[in-house]
C-alpha positions as CSV (number, residue, x, y, z in Angstrom):
1,M,84.7,98.0,111.2
2,T,82.0,100.2,109.7
3,N,79.5,101.8,112.1
4,R,76.1,100.0,112.1
5,I,74.0,103.0,111.2
6,L,76.4,103.9,108.4
7,S,76.3,100.3,107.1
8,N,72.5,100.3,107.1
9,K,72.4,103.6,105.3
10,L,74.8,102.4,102.6
11,A,73.0,99.0,102.3
12,A,70.1,100.8,100.7
13,N,72.3,101.5,97.7
14,T,71.6,98.3,95.9
15,E,71.7,99.5,92.2
16,V,75.4,99.1,91.9
17,D,75.3,95.6,93.3
18,R,72.4,94.8,90.9
19,L,74.4,96.0,87.8
20,K,77.5,94.1,88.9
21,A,75.5,90.9,89.4
22,A,74.0,91.3,86.0
23,G,77.4,91.8,84.4
24,I,76.5,95.3,83.0
25,Y,78.3,97.6,85.4
26,P,80.1,100.1,83.1
27,F,82.1,102.4,85.3
28,F,85.8,102.6,86.4
29,R,87.0,100.6,83.4
30,P,90.8,100.7,83.8
31,L,92.9,101.7,80.7
32,Q,96.4,100.3,80.2
33,S,97.7,102.9,77.8
34,D,97.7,106.6,77.0
35,M,94.5,108.4,76.0
36,D,94.4,108.1,72.2
37,T,91.9,107.2,69.6
38,Q,92.8,103.6,70.4
39,V,93.5,102.4,74.0
40,M,94.3,99.2,75.7
41,I,91.7,97.6,78.0
42,N,92.2,94.1,79.4
43,G,95.2,93.6,77.2
44,R,93.3,94.3,73.9
45,P,92.9,97.4,71.7
46,V,89.7,99.3,71.8
47,L,88.6,102.4,69.8
48,M,88.1,105.3,72.2
49,F,84.9,107.3,71.6
50,G,84.4,108.3,75.2
51,S,87.1,110.9,75.6
52,N,87.0,114.6,76.1
53,S,90.4,115.1,74.5
54,Y,88.8,116.8,71.6
55,L,92.0,117.9,69.9
56,G,93.9,114.7,70.7
57,L,96.7,116.4,72.5
58,T,97.1,114.2,75.7
59,N,100.0,112.3,74.2
60,H,101.5,115.0,72.0
61,P,105.3,115.0,72.3
62,L,105.5,118.7,73.1
63,V,102.8,118.5,75.8
64,K,104.5,115.5,77.5
65,E,108.0,117.1,77.3
66,A,106.7,120.4,78.8
67,G,105.3,118.4,81.8
68,K,108.6,116.6,82.2
69,M,110.6,119.8,82.1
70,A,108.4,121.4,84.7
71,I,108.9,118.5,87.1
72,D,112.7,118.9,86.6
73,K,112.5,122.6,87.4
74,Y,109.7,122.9,90.0
75,G,109.3,119.3,91.4
76,S,106.2,117.3,91.5
77,G,104.0,119.7,93.4
78,C,103.7,123.1,95.1
79,A,102.9,121.9,98.6
80,G,100.4,124.6,99.4
81,S,97.6,126.8,98.1
82,R,97.9,129.5,95.5
83,F,96.9,131.9,98.3
84,L,99.9,131.1,100.4
85,N,103.1,129.4,99.2
86,G,101.7,127.6,96.1
87,T,102.0,130.2,93.3
88,I,104.9,129.8,90.9
89,D,105.8,132.0,87.9
90,L,104.4,129.2,85.6
91,H,100.9,129.8,87.0
92,L,101.1,133.5,86.2
93,E,102.4,132.8,82.7
94,L,99.5,130.4,82.1
95,E,97.0,132.9,83.4
96,D,98.3,135.7,81.2
97,A,98.1,133.4,78.1
98,L,94.6,132.2,78.9
99,A,93.2,135.8,79.6
100,K,94.6,136.9,76.2
101,F,93.3,133.9,74.4
102,V,89.6,134.4,75.5
103,G,89.7,138.2,75.3
104,K,89.7,139.1,79.0
105,E,91.8,141.3,81.2
106,S,92.8,138.7,83.7
107,A,92.5,135.0,84.6
108,L,92.9,132.8,87.6
109,V,94.0,129.1,87.5
110,F,92.4,126.5,89.9
111,S,93.5,123.0,90.5
112,A,90.4,121.5,88.9
113,G,87.6,122.6,86.7
114,F,85.0,121.5,89.2
115,L,86.6,123.7,91.8
116,V,86.4,126.8,89.5
117,N,82.6,126.7,89.4
118,L,82.3,125.7,93.0
119,G,84.5,128.5,94.2
120,V,83.5,131.3,91.8
121,I,79.8,130.9,91.9
122,S,79.6,130.5,95.6
123,A,81.9,133.6,96.1
124,L,79.8,135.8,93.9
125,G,76.3,134.8,95.1
126,G,75.4,136.7,98.2
127,R,72.3,136.6,100.4
128,N,70.3,139.2,98.3
129,D,71.5,138.0,94.9
130,F,70.0,135.8,92.3
131,L,71.5,133.0,90.1
132,F,69.8,131.9,86.9
133,L,70.9,128.4,85.8
134,D,70.0,126.4,82.7
135,E,68.5,123.1,83.9
136,Y,71.1,121.2,81.9
137,N,74.1,122.9,83.4
138,H,76.9,120.7,84.6
139,A,76.8,119.4,88.2
140,C,79.6,121.7,89.4
141,V,77.5,124.8,88.4
142,V,74.6,123.4,90.4
143,D,76.9,122.6,93.4
144,G,78.5,126.1,93.2
145,A,75.0,127.6,93.4
146,R,74.0,125.4,96.3
147,L,77.1,126.6,98.3
148,S,76.3,130.3,97.7
149,F,73.8,132.3,99.7
150,A,72.0,133.5,96.6
151,K,68.6,132.4,95.5
152,C,68.9,129.9,92.7
153,L,66.4,129.9,89.8
154,K,66.5,127.3,87.1
155,Y,65.1,127.9,83.6
156,R,64.0,125.2,81.2
157,H,66.8,124.2,78.9
158,S,67.6,126.9,76.4
159,D,64.1,128.4,76.9
160,M,64.7,132.1,76.6
161,N,61.0,133.0,77.4
162,H,61.2,131.2,80.7
163,L,64.5,132.9,81.5
164,E,63.0,136.3,80.8
165,R,60.0,135.6,83.0
166,L,62.4,134.7,85.9
167,L,64.5,137.8,85.3
168,S,61.5,140.0,85.2
169,N,60.3,138.8,88.6
170,V,63.4,139.8,90.7
171,P,64.2,143.2,92.2
172,E,65.6,145.5,89.5
173,N,68.7,146.5,91.5
174,A,69.6,143.1,92.7
175,F,72.8,141.4,91.5
176,K,71.8,138.8,88.9
177,L,74.1,136.2,87.4
178,I,73.0,134.1,84.4
179,V,75.2,130.9,84.3
180,T,75.2,128.6,81.3
181,D,77.3,125.9,79.7
182,G,78.7,126.9,76.4
183,V,78.4,123.4,74.9
184,F,76.2,121.2,77.1
185,S,78.2,118.2,78.1
186,M,75.7,115.5,77.6
187,E,73.4,116.8,74.9
188,G,76.1,118.5,72.8
189,D,74.0,121.5,71.9
190,I,75.3,125.1,72.1
191,A,73.9,127.8,74.5
192,K,71.7,130.5,72.9
193,L,74.3,133.0,74.0
194,S,73.2,135.9,71.7
195,D,69.7,135.7,73.3
196,I,71.2,135.4,76.8
197,V,73.3,138.4,76.3
198,A,70.4,140.4,75.0
199,L,68.4,139.5,78.1
200,S,71.3,140.3,80.4
201,K,71.4,143.8,79.0
202,K,67.7,144.3,79.2
203,Y,67.6,143.2,82.9
204,D,71.1,144.5,83.9
205,A,72.4,141.0,84.7
206,S,75.9,139.5,84.4
207,V,76.7,136.5,82.3
208,F,78.9,133.5,83.2
209,V,79.8,130.9,80.5
210,D,81.2,127.5,81.3
211,D,83.4,126.7,78.3
212,A,84.7,123.4,79.6
213,H,83.5,121.7,76.4
214,S,83.8,124.7,74.1
215,L,87.5,125.7,74.4
216,G,89.4,124.2,71.5
217,V,86.0,123.4,69.8
218,L,84.1,126.7,69.2
219,G,85.3,130.1,68.1
220,P,87.4,131.2,65.2
221,Y,90.6,130.0,67.0
222,G,89.1,127.6,69.4
223,D,88.6,130.5,71.9
224,G,85.2,129.4,73.0
225,T,81.5,130.2,72.9
226,A,81.6,133.9,73.4
227,A,84.1,134.2,70.5
228,H,81.9,131.9,68.4
229,F,79.1,134.4,68.7
230,G,81.4,137.5,68.7
231,L,80.3,138.4,72.2
232,A,83.6,138.1,74.2
233,S,83.2,141.7,75.5
234,D,79.6,141.1,76.5
235,V,80.2,138.0,78.7
236,D,81.4,138.9,82.2
237,L,83.0,135.6,83.2
238,I,84.5,132.8,81.0
239,M,85.4,129.5,82.7
240,G,87.4,126.7,81.1
241,T,89.1,123.4,82.0
242,F,92.4,121.8,81.0
243,S,91.1,118.2,81.1
244,K,89.5,118.4,77.6
245,S,91.2,120.2,74.7
246,L,94.1,121.4,76.8
247,A,95.3,117.8,77.7
248,S,96.0,118.3,81.4
249,I,94.1,118.8,84.6
250,G,92.9,122.0,86.2
251,G,90.7,125.0,85.3
252,F,90.5,128.7,85.1
253,I,88.2,131.7,85.3
254,A,88.7,134.8,83.1
255,S,87.2,138.2,83.6
256,S,88.0,141.8,84.4
257,E,90.9,142.6,86.8
258,I,88.5,143.7,89.5
259,V,86.6,140.4,89.4
260,I,89.7,138.3,89.4
261,E,91.2,140.3,92.3
262,Y,88.0,139.7,94.3
263,L,88.1,135.9,93.6
264,K,91.7,135.6,94.6
265,H,90.6,136.5,98.1
266,Y,87.1,135.0,98.4
267,A,87.0,131.9,96.2
268,R,87.4,129.3,98.9
269,T,88.2,126.4,96.5
270,L,91.3,128.4,95.4
271,M,92.3,129.7,98.9
272,F,92.0,126.3,100.6
273,S,93.1,123.8,97.9
274,A,96.6,122.9,96.9
275,S,97.6,124.6,93.7
276,I,97.8,122.9,90.3
277,A,100.9,120.9,89.9
278,P,103.7,122.4,87.8
279,S,103.6,119.6,85.3
280,A,99.9,120.1,84.8
281,A,100.3,123.9,84.3
282,A,103.2,123.4,81.8
283,S,101.2,120.8,79.9
284,A,98.2,123.0,79.6
285,L,100.4,125.9,78.5
286,A,102.0,123.7,75.8
287,A,98.6,122.5,74.6
288,L,97.3,126.1,74.4
289,S,100.3,127.0,72.2
290,I,99.7,124.0,69.9
291,L,96.0,124.9,69.7
292,K,96.9,128.4,68.5
293,Q,99.6,127.2,66.1
294,E,97.7,124.3,64.5
295,P,94.2,125.5,63.7
296,Q,93.9,122.5,61.3
297,R,93.2,120.4,64.4
298,I,89.9,122.2,65.0
299,A,89.0,121.9,61.3
300,K,89.7,118.2,61.4
301,L,87.6,117.9,64.6
302,W,84.6,119.4,62.8
303,E,85.2,117.4,59.7
304,N,85.0,114.2,61.9
305,T,82.0,115.6,63.8
306,N,80.0,116.4,60.6
307,Y,80.9,113.1,59.1
308,A,79.7,111.1,62.2
309,V,76.5,113.1,62.4
310,R,75.6,112.3,58.8
311,L,76.3,108.6,59.5
312,F,74.1,108.5,62.6
313,K,71.3,110.3,60.9
314,K,71.5,108.0,57.9
315,S,71.3,105.1,60.3
316,G,68.1,106.6,61.9
317,F,69.5,107.3,65.4
318,D,67.9,109.9,67.6
319,I,70.9,112.2,68.3
320,G,68.9,115.0,69.7
321,C,70.1,118.5,69.0
322,S,73.8,118.0,69.0
323,E,75.8,120.8,67.5
324,S,79.3,119.7,68.6
325,P,81.7,116.7,68.8
326,I,79.5,115.4,71.7
327,I,76.8,113.2,70.0
328,P,74.1,111.7,72.2
329,I,72.6,108.4,71.0
330,F,69.3,108.2,72.8
331,I,68.4,104.7,74.1
332,R,65.8,105.8,76.6
333,D,66.2,102.7,78.8
334,N,68.8,102.5,81.6
335,D,69.5,98.8,81.5
336,K,69.6,98.6,77.7
337,T,72.0,101.5,77.7
338,F,74.3,99.6,80.1
339,L,74.0,96.4,78.1
340,M,74.7,98.2,74.9
341,T,77.9,99.8,76.4
342,K,79.1,96.4,77.5
343,I,78.6,94.7,74.2
344,L,80.2,97.6,72.3
345,L,83.3,97.3,74.5
346,E,83.4,93.6,73.7
347,E,83.2,94.6,70.0
348,G,86.1,97.0,70.4
349,V,84.3,100.3,70.9
350,F,84.5,102.4,74.1
351,V,81.5,104.7,74.7
352,N,80.0,106.2,77.8
353,P,76.6,105.4,79.2
354,V,74.6,108.3,80.6
355,V,71.6,107.4,82.7
356,S,69.4,108.8,85.4
357,P,69.9,110.7,87.6
358,A,72.5,112.4,85.4
359,V,69.7,112.8,82.8
360,R,66.0,112.2,83.0
361,S,64.9,108.6,83.2
362,D,63.5,108.8,79.7
363,S,66.6,110.3,78.3
364,S,69.3,107.7,78.9
365,M,71.9,107.7,76.2
366,I,75.2,106.6,74.8
367,R,77.5,109.6,74.8
368,F,79.7,109.4,71.7
369,S,82.5,111.9,71.5
370,L,85.0,112.7,68.8
371,M,88.6,113.7,68.6
372,A,90.5,115.5,65.9
373,T,92.8,112.5,65.6
374,H,90.1,110.0,64.8
375,S,90.3,108.5,61.3
376,I,87.3,108.2,59.0
377,E,87.9,104.4,59.1
378,Q,87.6,104.4,62.9
379,I,84.4,106.4,62.8
380,D,83.0,104.0,60.2
381,Y,83.8,101.0,62.3
382,A,82.3,102.5,65.4
383,V,79.0,103.6,63.8
384,D,78.6,100.2,62.1
385,K,79.1,98.4,65.4
386,I,76.7,100.7,67.2
387,S,74.1,100.2,64.5
388,K,74.4,96.4,64.6
389,V,74.3,96.2,68.4
390,A,71.3,98.6,68.5
391,G,69.5,96.2,66.0
392,K,70.2,93.2,68.2
393,L,68.9,94.9,71.3
394,N,65.8,96.3,69.4
395,V,66.7,99.9,70.3
396,A,64.0,102.1,68.9
397,L,65.3,104.6,66.3
398,F,63.9,108.1,65.9
399,K,64.3,111.0,63.7
400,T,66.5,113.8,65.0
401,S,64.5,116.3,67.1
402,S,65.2,119.9,67.9
403,V,65.4,122.0,71.0
404,G,62.5,124.4,71.4
């Protein structure tokens, strides 16, 4: 039986009940198939435009086989943390491959991408240090900053003038860490990394790039935001996840050997969490190998992205400043966003609703994301359905805006 005070506290959370009663609750929709461009939901096929599997590798035969072979050799789990008994040679092989791929001396694998940012940022931010965060950074960056003892300063999204004002107002010799997403996970725009690096040099700050949505997407070889700008040697820390382009689960941080050695002994989410499962590590390693061997997947992803952007613009949708396979379709009304998501699912199109507090209350959106494996016909079908449903719901259309 739930404690009375706890029950009263939770009873105040009425929004979920309201959405369920209205029949527009859109979360925890169970899939009955693998993650592909078409999935099964409630026994019927639905086009998937809500996935982060940008290269479409989650059901690749080599990725699945690598996971199976790892279970045969290592078992289902490591039964301990990396710090103690949970490191296997496969982890080290993966770390070496990741470090080389993003152009760093060393890398460290965590059991989840969220845990990377939580552990690394909190370990680096001490009492007399300063963290500078883009206001649109992912929640795990924000939570990592909250767990640190450093003073956290947020700058307006991609506003370099604001960032410089903040940098100029802290002690010159203090440790300063600028943390930014490479590709912003909801808006789909790319960080102004050249400007950030220039400011970091001017104010003697370090730079941390979260490449969760950039790996396999940006860069000459899918090697991320820093490579995209030719700045790999100027960025101090590069973070990435396996749950997007690398078709698995887990994450990593890549940096100099001295930084990685420090994090091995001070990042609490590594030291006190069970290590990534052997099958997950093997699958990520296989996906990384495919990424490097099949650059045409990245080319196809961008072909699909550019095609979809043209269609949405032609239809008059406000898609903000997207520069990536993440395309926000701004609805600017929470309930209408939920309703649109529900109707689209009934029409055979899976998309994700993004509402406050994940974004500002006037910025609710449909998050439309592309995979390299989508066909042009699938994109045509989805955009047509979105346009028709938007028309039925009287969703206001706007011209595409730009970030200042």
